[in-house]
Each structure stands twice: as structure tokens, then as C-alpha cells.
N, C-alpha and C positions, 0 to 999 in steps of 0.2 A: 623483570621488575619484582622486587621482594614484596612481602605483605605490607610493610610500612609504606612503601612507595605507592602500592595500589590504593591504600586508604587515602593517601594524599591526593592521588588522581581523582578518586570519587568525590572527595570534599571540594577540590578545586573545580571540578566539573560542575558541581552543584552551585558553588559560589558564582560561577560564570553566568548562571541563569538569572541572577538577581538584577533587576533593573529598577530605576527610580519610579515611584508612583506618578510623578509629574514628568511628562514627555513634551519637549518644546514643539509647538505647532509647526514650526519651520522644518523640523526633522520629520514629522509625520507626512507633511504635504509637499515638501520642497524637493524631494529626490526622485520624482517620477522620471522615467526615461523618455526624452522627447521623441515623438514619432519619426522625426527626420533622421535620427541616428540609429545605427545598428546596435542591438542589445548585445553587450559583451557577456559571454557565458563561459562558465567553467564546469567541467565534469568531475564529480567526486565519487569515486568507486568505478573501476573500469573492468568489471567482470562481465559475465554473460549478459545480464540485463543492462549494465552500465554502458556497454558498447552499443547495445540496441538503442538506448536513450540518446547516446551521443550521435550515432549515425542518423537517427530520426530527427534530430534537432538541427544538425549542422547544414542540412540541405536547404534550409529556409534562409533567404537573403535578409530576413528581419534580424538575424543575429550574426555574431562573429564569435567563434570558439577560440579562446585565448589561453586556456590552461586546463590541465588534467591532473588528477590526484589519485594515487592508490598506494597501499602499503606493500604491495607485491611489485618489486622493481621491474620484473618482466612485463607485467600487465601495464604498468605505468608507462614504460618506454614504448610498448606496442601501441598504446592509445595516442601518445604524442606523434608517433610515426603515421598513424592513421589520419590524424588531423592535418599534418603537414602534407601528406600525399593528396588529401582532398583538395586543399587550396592550390597546390602546385598543378593538379589536373585542370584547374580553372585558369591556368596561365600565370599564376603568381610566382615570382622568383624569390621574393623575400618573405618568409613566413615565420612569425615569432610566436611559438607555442611553448609555454613553460610547463614543466612536469614537477609535481610536488609529492612528497611523502606525507606531509602534515597538512591537513585540510585547513587548519587555522591560518596558514600562510596565504591561502587563497582568499579567505574571508577578510584578511587584513588589507587586501588590495582594493583601493578605492575606485579603481578603474573597472572593476568587475561588477556588473549589474545583477546577474542572476546565476544560480547554480542548479545543476542537476544532481540530486542526492540519491545515489544508488548503491549504498553499502548493504551488508547483511541487515536483517530486520532489527537486530538488537542495537544497531547504531542509528536507525532512522531518526528517532526523536531528538537525540543529542545533537546530531549534525544539523538537522533542520532548524531546531530552536536557535542554535548558535548562528546559523546563517540569517535567520529572521532578525535576531538582535544586532547583527552586523549590518542590517539594512539591505539585505539581498532579497530578491524574489526567488521563489523556490519551486522546482518540480521534484517531488519525492515519490519514490516507487511505493506501490501498495505492498502489504498493508501499511497504512500511513504511519503507524507506530506498532511497537511490540505489545504494548498493553494499554489498558484503559486510562490509567493515570497519566501516562505520557501523552495520549491523545488530547486530554483536557488541557494539559500544559501547552502543547503546540498550538491548539486552537486559540488559547488565550493570547499567546505571543503574536500570532498572525493578525488577530483583530486589533490588538493594542498598537502594533506597529504599522497596521494598514498595509501589509505586504500582499503580493499576489502569490497564492500557492495553488498549484495543480497537483492532483494525485494521479498516479499512473493507472487509473481505472479506465484504460483505453477503450473498453467496451461501450463507453458512453459516446464515443466519437465514431462516425460512420465507418469509414474504410479501415480495415477490410471486413468489419463485423457489423454491417447494417442490421443484421438479424436482431440484435438486442434492442436497438432503438425502435425498430418497427414493432416488435412484440410488446415492449414495455409501454409504448404510446397507445397501442391498441387496448391493452389491459387498463391503463390509467383512465382511458376515456370510456370505459364500461362496455366495450364491444363483446365481451364474453359474459355480460350480465354482472351479477354480484360475485365478486371474487371470493372463493371459498378456501381453496388449498393451493399452495405452491410446493412443488416437489423439485428438490435441487440435488443434482449430482456434482460432486467436486473431485472425482477421481479418488484413488487410494494409493498410499505409499506402501511399499513392500519392505520388510526388514533387509538389511544389508547381507545378513547371513554369516557374520563373523563377529567375534567379541572385540571390545576395545583394546587397542594396543598402541602404546606411545611410540612416536617416531622422532628422529632428529628434525629440528626446524630447518627448513631450507635457508641458505645464506642470503637469498634474495628477498626474504619475506620477514617483515616485522610482526611476528606473531603476538608478542606481548601487547603492542598497541592495538592490534586487531581484536584481541579479547576485550580490551577496554573495560566497560562496566559489567561484563559477563563474569561468572565464577571462574576462578583459576582452574586450569586443567591442562594435561599434557597435549602437545600438538599431535593431531592425527589428520592426515590429508583427507580422509573420508569424512571428516567433520568440518572441513573448511572449504577448499575448492581445488579442482585438479591443478597440478603443477604444469601440466601439458594440455593445452587446448582450453575450450570454454564450455565443457560439459556441465551438466546439472550439478550445482554445488551441494556438498553434504551438510552445510549449515541449515539448509531448508528442512532437513530431517533430524535436526538435533535441537531439543527443546531449549537449551541455553541460548540459542541464537535465532530460532524460528519455531513456530508451533505446529508445523505440518500443514496438511491440506486444508484444515479448518480455517486458516488465515491465508494460505498460499492461493488456492483457487477460491476459497470461501470469500475472501475479500472482493473478488471480482463479481461473483454471482449474488452474494448478499446485497451488494451495492445495487445491482439491477433489480433485485426482488423488492427492496424497500423503495426504490425509485418508482417502480411500476404501481405499487399499492399506495403511494402517497405518504409513506412513512419514512422518507429520507432524512427527516429531522427528529425522528423518534426511535423506537426500537421495540423488541418483544417485551411482553409482560412476564410470561412464565416460560421457562426453558427446561426441558428434560432431556438429558443426553447420556449416552453410554458409549464406551469405546474400549478397544483393546490397545494397550500401549506396548510398544516394543520392549522386550526384556532381554537382558544378557546379550545385547547387540550393540554394535558401534553406533547405531541410530536409536533415537529415544522417543520419537513422536508417536502419535496414534496410528493404528493400522485400520481395522474395521471401525465403523461408527454408525450410530443412529441418533438423530437429534430431532426433537419436536419443539417448535416455538409457537406460542400463542400470542397474537397481537390484539390490541384493544379494539380494532375495527372488525374483529370476528374472524380474521384470516388465520389459518394454521399453515405454518411453513415446516416442511419435513426435509431433512438432509439424510441421505442414506447411501452407503457405499455401493449398493446394488443398482442405483439409478444411473442412467447415462449422464455424461458430463454435459450439463446444461440446466435450463429451467423450464418446467412445465407449469403453466398457470391454468387452474381449473375453476370455472365459474358456473353460474346457474344456467347460462345459455351457450356453453361451449368451452373450448380449451385452446391454448396457444403453447407451442414449444419453440425455444430458441437455443442455439448453441454455436460454437465456432466450427469451422471446417466446411468441406464441400457437402452439398445435399446428397443424401442417399435415398433409396426407394422404400425402406421399411417404415412402418408406422411409428409415430412418436408416442409410444406407450412405455412408460417407465417399468412396467412389469413384464415386458417382452423378454423372453429367455435369451435372445441373441440378436445381434444386428445393431448398427448405429443409426439412430433416428435422423431425419432430415434436419439440416441446420436451422430451418425455419419452416414451421408447419402449423396448421390450425384445423379445427373441426370443420370449419367452413372457410373457403378461400376469401370470401368477402370481409371476414374479420380483419384481414391483413391489407386488403386492397381498396376498401371503400374510402372515398375522399373525406377529409376532415372539414369541420365547420369553424367559424370564427369563435365559437364557444368552447372548442376543444382545447385541452392542455397540450402544448407542443414543446418539444425540447429545443434548447438553444442549437442553432446550426453549428455543426462541427464535423468536418470530414477528415480532419487530421488533428490528433490530440496534441502534438507538440506545437503546431502552428497556432492552435487555439490558445495555448498558454502564452506564446510569444505575443500574439495579438492583444491579449488582456493586459500585458505589462504597461504599455504607454497609456491605456485607458483607465488603469487602476480599478477595473471591474473584475468580478469573480470570473474565472474560467468555468468550463463545463463540469469539472470535478473538484469543487471547492472544499476547503478544509472542514467546514461544519458537517457536510454530508459524509465525507470520508471518515471522520471520527465516529459517526453513528454506524457506518458499515462495519468498522473495526470493533465497535462495542458489541454488535450482534454476534460477530465471530468469537469474540473473547468470552461472552457469556456462555456460548455453547461449549467452548473449551473448558471453562471453569466447571460447568455442570458435568462434563465428561470426566474431568479429573476427580471431582467429588463423588461421582457415580450416584447422583441424586438430583431431583429437580431443584431449581432456584427461582426466586422471584425477583425480577429486575424492575426498577423504577426509572423509566427513561427521563422523567422530569428532573429527578434528583441525581441521576447518573450513579446510582448505587443499588446494592441489593437490599431487600427489605428484611430486617431482623435476621441477618445472617452474617455473623462476624467472620466465619471461615471464608465465605465467598468474597466478602468485602476486602479481606486481607490479600486476596489474589488479584485484586485490581492493579497491584503494583508488584514489582520484582523486589523480593526481600534483600538480595545482595546489594541493591542500590538504594537502600532506605534513606541515605543522606540526601540524595537528589530529590526524593519525593517530599521532604520537608519544605524544600524550596518551591516545588510545584504547588503545594497547598498555599504557601504565602502568595504566590503569583495569582492563584485563582481567587483567594479571598480579598486581595487588594485590588483585583482587576488591573494589575500592573499600572 
């Protein structure tokens, strides 16, 4: 795709987001999926997480997977074969599963009710918004969007179209990580007294160890379309995904496509942190971050990091690359730690020099085991994230990880990234969803290469669609 064509792509993508201010009531309320019919689902993006989403959804009789989509022909055909094999194993002899390279063809199918959106981060918002405007319900992987402006646009579209959107923040659903639900409910209900500090570890990315070097584009991969709204650049397998297998993709560690651990694991843990402290529809006020960004390497995201966030409720949240992966909540009457993985025997102390803490631990076991009362705040029941989404579709009610809260989790991560990039503190206004008296920081709420799209986003927001 030449430069002129890419400009046309961006402008046409932006224009596609325009919708009339008046939306017929029959369109808003007349297209819910009847509970008596299986929800027809398509998978968009068939990489490592895409296959996990696909396999996690298809097992539920509430749905029927009828289509898959990917720009990599090998992954596309593998996903189709996977779906066909699943239904044939159930005794079916005729299985109709269509495979597409262009996701717009899926959205044009009126028989498809819902889509799983699992592309690289820089495509999340565009595909999800397009799906919403096409009348589909959506499950979109975390982080819900690449940047702050996209999140506001997607939230606006979801609420205006009254669609059901679930974010892939599966730590909110019980199995296999009950640790996060148990710990966050305990904190939310004051079992450690007044919450003072939250220490969050999100892991650390290491440099690849070699300089960027262009490679030939595989014949089976549409790299130009894959780039989409991202800046033009030569193909490098290390910045896209492995051509063999489903190993960790390089786009996660390339800032043009993903922002690194601050949104990769950060989206998971910041979501739980704000949920636990009752700030799931707000965000930090002051953010001070510093980080080492990879230089002269094929990868470009941050390496080491330290971020301090101050909330209006008096809580300070600290992210540091030396903390174990998980969350430690410290209050006036004790502490709670939660993480993924099997429990170990070492203490849940983020300053411990070695050892993995328990997946769920507390200063007093009663903090985690005491019964709740009718006055306590309890989370929505959900022991399976995909089933929770499917069950929400016929009811038209929010699932456990709704768009509004997911956008706020992304904003917290993005404000940290912006502070890290600027290498100075920033002041965030959660009510206005902008930085206070900070033109440089506010400019980073959106991606400069896609400025044409954001003109439309602002129109959507100001007109409330």
C-alpha cells in the first residue's frame, strides 16, 4: 500500500465511524438474541490469545461459532480446522465454518450476532467500534484500546448502540483465579481497615538483543493490512508474530502496536486495584513515572519502571519492576496479596529478595475467610468469563467486565505510560478525562499517525452519537 493509499485507508476508516445522531428505537431495542436460540459467534484474530478466546467460547452450548478471520492464511485455516474438529468430535457430519481475511465481511453477515475481537492492541478500537456499529455484541481482549481517545470513542459507541461488550479482564471471573475476587472483595469491604497503599508488580520485558532488520513478507501474510492505522515500517517477524507456532508475539513489545507491560499485565492488575478500592469509574489524580525504554533494539517498549499514582481517596498505588507479579493491598489493620499461579510457602512481601509469594495471602487468615453480611459489597457471580459474556447477550445487561470500567483501567495504564515517556509527573482529571494544564500530555491521549480518526471520535463524543 503506497502513501496515498494509506491516507485513503485512514480517512475511510474515520468516515466509517460516523453515525447519525438519531438512531431508530427499533434498531436499539429490536435486535437482542432470543434466549431460545444459540448465539452465532465469529472469531476475529486467530493468534495466541485469539485461539484461547475461541476455545474458551466454543465449549458453551449457548453459542455456535460460524466464522473465523485472520490476515495470516496459516492461522486462519488452522482456526477453521480447529472449529470444524470441535463440532465433528461432537458427532456432527456437516459443519459450515467460513474463514475470512477481511473482518468487514464478517461484520456484513446479518446472521452473526457477536464477535470475539482479538487482534494486536493497535487494532482493538477500530475493529470493536466497527463491530458495534454493525450491531454486533463484542468480547474484546485487554487492554480494551491502545490509547485514551480510542477508549472514549468505543465507550460512546457501546452505550449509544446499547450493545453488550465484555473485556478480556478474566481475573474478574473466578476460575482459575479466585484469588483476585477474594482479595478485592475483602479490601472493598474494609477488612484491612483503611486502605493506604497498593503495590503492583506487572513483570518486566527484556530487550530482544538485536537491532531492527527488515525481512521479506511471508507470502501467506497480508502485512500491509495488518499495519493498518500504525506507522509504515518494514516487516520484521520479531515485531509481528512467529510464523511457526503460537509463541509470544513481538507486537506486544513494539510501541507502534502495543505499549509493553504497562498495558499488557497492567490492564489486568490496574483493573483489580481500582475495583478493590471503589475507583473503577474514576482514576488517579497525580501520576509520577520513570522508565528505561529499549534503545537500538528490535523492540521499543519500556524495560525497568517505577510509577506512583495518587488517588482522591488517599490511596497511593505503586508499580515497580522489582515487585512480584500481583497486587499487595496494605491497610491500617493488615494486608492482602493476590496473584496468579500455585501457592508457594514464602511470605507475601514485595521487598523480599527472592521467592514467589503465595497466590493468595493475608496478614490474618480471617481477612479472607470471614463470612460476608447483607451490607457488604459483592461481585457479580462469574466462574467463567466467556459464559458470563454469552449469558449477558440475551439479557442486554452488562457482563462482569463492562466497557465503562475497562476504559478507566486503560486510562490508568495510559497515564502511567505518558508520565513514563515524558519522564515527569502529570495531573489527570478523571471527571474530564484529560490532563490538567498539560498540552504535551494531552496530545499523547491519541496516536498522531491517526489524527484523521480522532476528529471523528471528538464528533462522536460531543454529539453523544
